[in-house]
C-alpha positions in Angstrom: 99.8 94.9 82.4 100.0 91.1 83.0 100.2 88.4 80.4 97.1 86.7 81.7 95.1 89.8 80.9 97.0 91.0 77.8 97.9 87.9 75.8 96.0 85.1 74.0 95.4 82.1 76.2 95.3 84.1 79.4 92.4 84.8 81.8 91.1 87.8 79.9 90.6 85.6 76.8 89.1 82.7 78.8 86.4 85.2 79.8 85.6 85.7 76.1 87.3 89.0 75.7 89.3 90.3 72.7 92.6 90.9 74.4 94.0 92.8 71.4 91.9 95.8 72.5 94.4 96.3 75.4 97.4 96.7 73.2 96.6 100.4 72.5 97.8 101.2 76.0 101.2 99.5 75.7 103.1 102.2 73.6 101.9 105.1 75.7 102.8 103.2 78.9 106.2 102.5 77.5 106.8 106.2 76.7 105.7 107.2 80.2 107.7 104.4 81.8 110.9 105.4 80.0 110.4 109.1 80.9 109.7 108.2 84.6 112.8 106.1 84.8 114.9 108.8 83.2 113.5 111.4 85.7 114.2 109.2 88.7 110.4 108.8 89.5 109.6 105.7 91.5 107.9 103.1 89.3 105.8 100.5 91.1 104.3 97.5 89.2 101.3 95.5 90.4 100.2 92.0 89.6 96.9 90.4 90.5 97.1 86.8 91.4 97.1 84.2 94.0 99.4 81.9 95.9 99.9 78.4 94.4 97.7 76.8 97.1 95.1 79.5 96.5 94.6 80.2 100.2 94.1 83.9 99.3 91.6 83.3 96.5 88.0 83.7 97.8 85.6 81.0 96.4 83.3 83.7 95.2 86.1 85.1 93.0 87.1 81.7 91.6 83.6 80.6 90.9 82.3 83.8 89.3 81.3 84.1 85.7 81.6 81.4 83.1 85.1 81.5 81.7 86.5 78.5 79.7 89.2 78.3 82.4 89.0 79.5 86.0 91.7 81.0 88.3 94.1 78.2 89.1 93.3 76.1 86.1 96.2 75.1 83.8 96.6 77.3 80.7 99.1 77.8 78.0 101.1 80.2 80.2 100.8 78.0 83.4 98.1 78.1 86.0 95.8 81.1 85.5 96.5 84.1 87.8 98.9 82.1 90.0 102.0 83.7 91.3 105.2 82.4 89.7 103.5 81.3 86.5 104.4 82.9 83.2 100.9 84.3 82.7 101.0 86.1 86.1 104.0 88.1 85.0 104.2 91.5 83.4 104.4 91.8 79.6 108.0 92.1 78.2 107.5 95.6 76.8 106.8 97.0 80.3 108.9 94.6 82.4 110.3 95.9 85.7 113.9 96.7 86.0 116.1 96.3 89.1 115.0 98.5 92.0 111.3 98.8 90.9 109.0 97.3 93.5 106.5 94.7 92.2 103.4 94.5 94.4 101.5 91.2 94.2 97.8 91.7 95.1 95.1 89.1 95.7 92.4 91.6 94.7 91.6 94.2 92.1 92.8 97.1 94.2 96.6 97.6 94.7 96.2 98.6 98.4 94.1 95.6 99.6 96.2 93.0 101.4 99.5 94.5 100.1 102.4 96.6 101.3 101.8 99.4 98.7 100.8 101.9 101.4 103.9 101.2 103.3 106.1 101.6 100.2 104.5 105.0 99.5 104.5 106.3 103.0 108.2 105.3 103.6 109.1 107.5 100.6 106.8 110.4 101.5 104.8 110.0 98.2 101.5 111.8 98.0 100.8 111.9 94.3 100.3 108.9 92.0 100.3 108.5 88.3 98.1 105.5 87.5 98.1 103.3 84.4 97.1 99.8 83.6 94.3 97.4 82.7 91.5 97.3 82.9 90.3 100.8 83.4 87.0 100.0 85.0 88.3 97.2 87.3 91.9 97.4 88.7 92.6 101.0 87.7 89.3 102.3 89.1 89.5 100.2 92.3 93.1 101.3 93.0 92.3 105.0 92.4 89.3 104.8 94.8 91.4 103.0 97.4 94.1 105.7 97.0 91.6 108.5 97.2 90.3 107.2 100.5 93.9 107.1 101.8 94.5 110.7 100.9 96.6 110.3 97.7 96.2 112.5 94.7 95.8 110.4 91.6 96.3 111.3 88.0 95.0 108.6 85.6 96.7 108.5 82.2 93.8 107.8 79.9 95.7 106.4 77.0 97.9 104.3 79.3 94.7 102.4 80.4 92.4 100.2 78.4 89.5 97.9 78.7 88.0 94.9 76.8 84.9 97.2 76.5 85.6 100.7 75.1 82.4 102.0 76.7 83.6 100.8 80.1 87.0 102.6 79.6 85.2 105.9 78.8 82.8 105.4 81.8 85.6 104.4 84.1 87.5 107.6 83.3 84.4 109.7 83.6 83.7 108.4 87.1 87.2 109.2 88.3 87.2 112.8 87.1 83.5 113.6 87.8 82.6 116.6 90.0 86.0 118.2 89.6 88.0 115.1 90.4 86.0 113.2 93.0 88.5 110.3 92.8 91.3 111.9 90.8 92.2 113.6 87.6 92.5 112.3 84.0 95.0 113.4 81.4 96.9 111.8 78.5 100.5 110.6 78.2 101.4 113.4 75.8 100.3 116.1 78.3 102.3 114.4 81.1 105.4 114.0 79.0 105.2 117.7 77.9 104.9 118.7 81.6 107.8 116.5 82.6 109.9 118.0 79.8 109.1 121.5 81.0 
């Protein structure tokens, strides 16, 4: 839920997307985030981006597509998808609090080239609640990576969003196909009701 994907002037908009479509996920995410914090559930935030010298940004990723600005270019929130820049950070409504790990990832999946697996294994965590944007890219990639590592994933449908509503629907359908081939899908209300019970 980074500014570069969620807000005007960020990378999402430079790709020609209507970033306002992602706002629908913010309130459900906030409700789940508040409930998780109150219940003492570990919250882990992720941010996609690259080191300022871009040594971890593959040329194929930087050169892809035809955005008005590329990764590393200056934008209104600093260099696009560069660690330490304002656009790289998480939106204010869902900002991490003290003690919540923030995993910086150079790719779309949260496990690739990160310490996420170590954080989870050190705490004996086997079940993940997954939320974020975009459904078909970072969420789907992370869930598939988690599935291959033996984690049980529940994706919170209304806590995810896409610039393309049809991709959101397809991304969720792929995750839950065949009885949960990659994971399960539910809504924030169902989760909050289960937590309250």
